[in-house]
N, C-alpha and C positions, 0 to 999 in steps of 0.2 A: 335611262339613268334617273335616279331619284334626285329630288332637290330638298333643301332644308332652309328654313328661315330662322335666324337667331335674333331675338328681340332683346332690348334693354342692355345693349353693350355699352360699357363705359366709354365716354368720349376719348379719354386718354388711351384706352386699349385700341379703339378704332384708329386713332392717329398713329399708334405704333405699328399696327397692321398695314396702314397705308404707306408708311415710311419703309417698312420691310419689303413690301411688294415692289415699291419703286426702286429700292436697292437691287432687287433681283430682276427688275425689268418685266414685272408681271402685273396683272390686274389683282385687286384685293381678293377677289373670289378665287383666283388661281392660287394665290399665296395661302389663303385659309384652307383650301383643299389639300395643298401640299403639307401644311402643318398637321392637319388631321391624319393624313396618310402616314407620315413619319411617326407621329406620337402613338398611333394605334398599332403600327407594325412593331414598334419597340416592345410592346407589352405582350405580344403573342408568344405563347409557349408551344413548343412542339408537342404534338399529341403523343400520349403514352398509353399503353394498355393497362388494364387493371392490375395485372401481376407486377409490372414494373412500378406502378404507383405504390402498392403495398410494400414491395421490397424496399423502395426508397424510404418509406416512413419507418420501417423496422430497422433499417441499417443504422439509424442514429442511436438506437438503444442496444445495438449488438446483434440484432437479428433474433430469430426464433428457430429452434431445431425441433421439429415434430417427428415423433415416432410413427412410421408408416405401418399400419396394421397388416397382418398376414392376410393374403387373399383366400377367400373361401370358394368352394365350388358353386357354380351357378345352379340355382334351384330350377326344377321343372316348371314350365309355364302352366298356369291353372287351366283346367278344362271346363269351359263354360257350356259345353254341349250337354244336353240332358236327354 
C-alpha cells in the first residue's frame, strides 16, 4: 500500500476531521482514507468505447446520417517477385 503526506492543512480543517473521525469511532487517518475513497468513487464514469462516445456527442445535435458507398471488387495483390 502507498502512503501520502498532506502538509499545510488549516487548523480548522484538521479539527473538523478529528471531530468527524471521533463521531464515526475511527482514527483521523481512517476517516481521511474513507473521505477520499467516497469522493473519488463518486466521480468515476463507466468506461465507454469510442463508438458510444461519438454517438453520444452527435445525439445532442440530431445525429449524422452518412451514405455508405457501394463496395467494389477487391483488386489483385501486387506481384513483387521479379
